[in-house]
N, C-alpha and C positions, 0 to 999 in steps of 0.2 A: 420183189415187186419191181423194183426201181432199175434191174439190170436187163432183167425178162422184156423188160416193155421198150427199153434203150434199143434192145436186139433186135423184137421185134419190127422197128422203125428204120433198120438200119438200110435197107433197101431203097425206101427213099430219099435218106441223105445221100445213099451212092449218087444215086438218079440226080440229087440237085445238083450234087458238085463235081458230077461225070466223074465220076473213080474207076479206076481199073479194079480187077478184082486184086491183084496184087498190092496195091496202092492202099486200098482199102485194110486188106493183112497186115500189112507194116502198119499202118496209122491204128491197128486195135492193141497191138503188141503195145504201145502206148499207154493203156488201158493197165497189163500185167506187171510193165515197168514199174508204174506208179504204186501199184500195190507193192509190189515186191519190196521196193523203198522204203516205205511210210509205216511197214508191219513192225520192223526191230525199231523205227525212231519213238512209233504211239505204245508200243514193252515199255520202254524205260521210261517214256513220260507216264505211262499208267502204274510204274512201279515207283514212281515218286509222288504223284496227286491222288494214286486210286484208279480205278476203273468206271468210278461211274462219273466224273467230269471228260473222260475222254470217250464213251459211248455218247454221253449226249450231244456233246461237240461237235463229235465225227458224225451221228446220224441227223442234227440237223443241218450240217454243211454238205451230207450227201443230196439231201433232198435240194437245197440250194443251187446244186452245182447244175445236178439231173437235165436242168435245160438247154446249158453251153452248146451240148452238139449240136445240138437240132438249130442255135442261133448261130453255129461258126460259119462265116463269108467263103472261107478259105480252106483248103487240105492242112493247112500247118496249122492253122485254128482250130480245125477238129481235132490235130495231134493234140494240143494243148489242151484240151476240154477232157478228151478221153484221158488222157493221162491224170490232171486233178481227180476225177471219178475215180478212176484208180486209185488215188490216192485217199480221198473220203474211205473209200470202203474197207480198203487196208488198214486203217487206222479201227474204222470200226471193227472189223473184222475181231480182231487182238482185242480191244476192249470189252465187248461185248459176251466175248467169250468166255474172257479172265470174271466179268459179273456173272454169268454163269454159275461156272465153278463157285464163287461164294457163295452164291446162293445157292447151290446143291449141299455145300458144308453145312449150312445149318440147316437141310431142308430133312426129315426124318426116311424121304424115299427119293429115290432118283428120280431127277427131271429135265436132267439136261440134255439127252435126246431129241426132248420135245421141243426143248427151242431150236433146232437142224430142224426137226420138222415142219417149223413155222415157214422157215426158209426155204424147203423146196414146194411147201404149198402156195408159197408166196408167187416164185417162180410162174407155176402155172395161171395164179391168179391175173400176173400182170400178162402174159402171154395170151390171153384169152382176152383181157380190155381190151390190149393193143390194135387184138387183130377185129378187133369190134366195131373200135373207135377206126380204123383203117377202112373196112366196110362202108361208115358214115360219111366218110369223108372228111373225115377230121385230119391236118394238118399234125405231121412229129411237132411243129413248135408248138400250136396249142395243148396240144395233148402231156408233154414233156411238161409245159411250163407249169400246168394247171396237178398234174400229177405230183411235181417237185413241189409245187406249195401246199398241197396238202398232206405230204408227205413229212415236210418244215413242222407244221401245225402236229400232226399225231405221231412226231414223234420228241417234241419238246413234253409234250404233254404224261406220254409215254416215262419218261425217263423220272419222272418227279417223283415214285417207289424206288428209285435204285437204292442197295445197300450204302450206307455213309462212306463216303470216301476214304476215312482211316483206317477200315475195316484190310482194306488191301494195299495197304500202302504204309507200312509202319517202319519207324526213324528206320535207315542203315540197310533200307530194299537192294536187293542186286537188280541191277538195271539190263545185264544181258546174263540167259541163263549156263551157265558153265558146260561145256559140252562132256557127253559123257555116253557109254556105251547104250543106256536106255535112252534116250535121245533120238540118239543116230537110231536104233531098231525104230524108234518109233515114227520118224523122220520117212521112212524108208517105208513103211506103213502107207502113213499119209499122202504119199509119194504114189505109192501104184492106183491109191484109189482114187485120190484126182484124175491120175491120168487117165485111165481107165471112163471116169466120167466127163472129161474133159473130150475123146475121144467117141463116147457115144453122140454125145450131143454135136459134134461136128459132121460125123460120117453116118449115122443111123438112116438118116432121109437116105443119103448118095445109095449106099450098101442097099439099101430094099428100091430104090429106084429102080438103080442102073441096071447091077448082080441079076438081083433078083424079080425085077419088070413088075412092079407092083407101083400099082397108083399114085396119082400126086398126095391124093386123102390117103391110102392106107399106107406110104412111106412116112408122112408125120405123125402116124399113131408109133413108130418106135421110141421116140425120145418122149412122147406124149406118157407113154406106157412105162419108160423107167423114171421120169419124174414123180409116177403117181405110187407105183409101187415103191419109190424112193422115202418117197413123203408118209406114206402108211408103216412102212419097215421101220421110219425114224421116231414116228408115235408111238410105235409098239416098245421098241427098244430099250425105254427104261424099265420094264419090266420083264421082259426078257432076261436083261443083264442080271436082273435079281433073281430069276429064277436058274437059269443054266450057269453065272458068272460069265465077267466081260470075257474070259480068253473063250470058254466053248461058243461062246455068241461068234466072235471075230473069228474062229477057224473052222464051224459050220459053213456058217455066212459065206467067207469066201471060196468054202469047197461047193457050196450050192451054189453059188455063182459060175464060178466058174465051168462046173461039168455039164450045168445046162445052159453055158451059153458056147460051150463047146457042142453039145447035140445039136443044139440049135444050129451053130455052122455049118455042120453035116448033113442033118435035114433039106438047109439049102431051100426054102420055102415063105413063102409071105408070113402065113400065120407061125409056123414056127421060128422066126427071127423076131416077130415081136412078143411070140412066149418068153424066148430067151433074153429080149433086153429088159422083159418085165420080171424076169428072175434072179438079171445082172442086178438090177435098181435094189431087189427085196436083199440079197444077199448083203451087197454094199452097205444096205443102208444104215446100219447103225457102226461102222467100224471108222466111220472117220471121227466121228463124236467118242467115240470108247479112246482114240488116241490122244486127242486132245485131253480129257479127262486122267486118262495115265499121264500125261506129261505133267498135269500140274498136281496129281499124287506123288508124285518121285520129288517134289521140288517142295521147299517153304512155302506157307503162303504168302510173303514178301515176294515169292520171283513165280506166280504163276504165271503173270501176265510175260515173260521175258522168255519161260518156257512154251508157253501155249505159239507165242511169236516164231519159235526153234523150227516146232513142229508144221504149224500152220504154215510157214514159207517154204517148208520141201513140199509139202502138199500141192499150193498156190503153184512151183516152179512144173511139180508132174501135170497142170491142170494146164499149163502154158505149153504145155511141151508135148502133150497128146497128139492135137490135133496135128501139127508137121507131121511128129513119128510117123502116125499112120497114113500117111500123104507119101511120105520118104519111102516107107517099107510097100506101098502098094505099087510103088513103082516098080519095084525088085521082084516083087512074089504075090502080086495081085491083091485088092481088095479083102476077102478072104482069109488068104495067109495073113495081111496087115491084121486084121481083125482078132488071127488068133493070137498077136500079145493080150491080148487082153487076160485069155485063159491063162497066160505064162503068169503076167499080174497077179491073179488068183492064186495060184502056187505060191509065190513069191509070202503072200499074205498068209498061208496055211503055213505056212513055216514058223512066221513070226510074230504070230498070234499071242505065244505068251509073255510078247511085250508091254499089251493091256492090262496087265496084269495089274 
C-alpha cells in the first residue's frame, strides 16, 4: 500500500517541484539504491537478533518515513526521502520474509506464498485508494501523512504475535550467506521474474496506448490485470505447490507465462495484450516466493535471513534493471521486440526451475 500510494501521487510531486522526466527517473533510483544497500545489512542484523525485531522496527519506520517525499521542498531532499523509504522497505523485505519462512516451518501446511499475495493485493488497494483521494482533491501531503500514520499503528499492532526472536537467531548464526551454485541459480530465477514484473509495470500502458492505439482507460488495464492475476496466483500458490511440487509449478508457470505472452505479442490487439499480461502475472506469481523459500531450505535456520537477502537482492536488481532495459532495447528493435525479452526470461526460468526444489 505504501509504495503504490506514493507512485500514484508522483505526478503531483513532479509538478510541485517542476521536475523533468529524466530528473524524476534519476531520483527514483535512490529508492532502489536504498533498498539494495539495506537488504544485506538488515539480514546480518536479523541473523543476530532474530527477524521479529527487525520486522517490527522496519515496518513502523516505513510508515513514519512515507510522508517525507510529499514534504520535500527540493529535488535533493526528495531524493534523500526516497532513499530512506527504499532502505526501510529493503530491511522490511528481508526481515518479514525470514519471519514468514520461520512461520511456515512451524505450520502443518504451506502458507508462505499467501503472504506474497497480500503484497499484490496491497498494491492494488493502495493505487485504487490514491486514485480516489486524488479525485476528491486531497493533496499528496495529507494523503501520505494520514496513510503513514495508519500504517505505523497497524504495523505495530500486527507485529505483536510474531515468533520469538531467538527462534531464528541462535548463537553463532551466519551474518552472510555462503555463495553456492544453488543460490546463484535461485538468484537468476528471482532476477528474471522481477525484471519481467518491473517491465510490465513501467511499459504495459505505453505498449497498449502507443503501439496498439488503445484508449487511456484500456491502457491502464494491462498492469491491473497483471497485478490481479499475480495476487490470485500467489493466493493459490501454496496449494498448487503441494499438489504439483514446487519444481513443476515453477516450470509450468514460466512456460504458461512465456507462451501466452509470445502469442499476445503476435496477435497485437488490445484484448490479446491484456490477456497476455494477465497470464504472464498468473504464470510468474508463485515463482519468486518459491525461490525465496528454496533459498531458506538450502541453509540452516540460523542463515535464513542472509540466504533470503542474497536471492532477494538479485531479484530487486532485476526490478531496477527492467524498465531501462526495455527502453534501451526499444530504441534498437522497437517496443514489441523489446517486450519479447520477457519471453526469453520465462524460458530461462523454465531451464532453472529445478533450483526451487
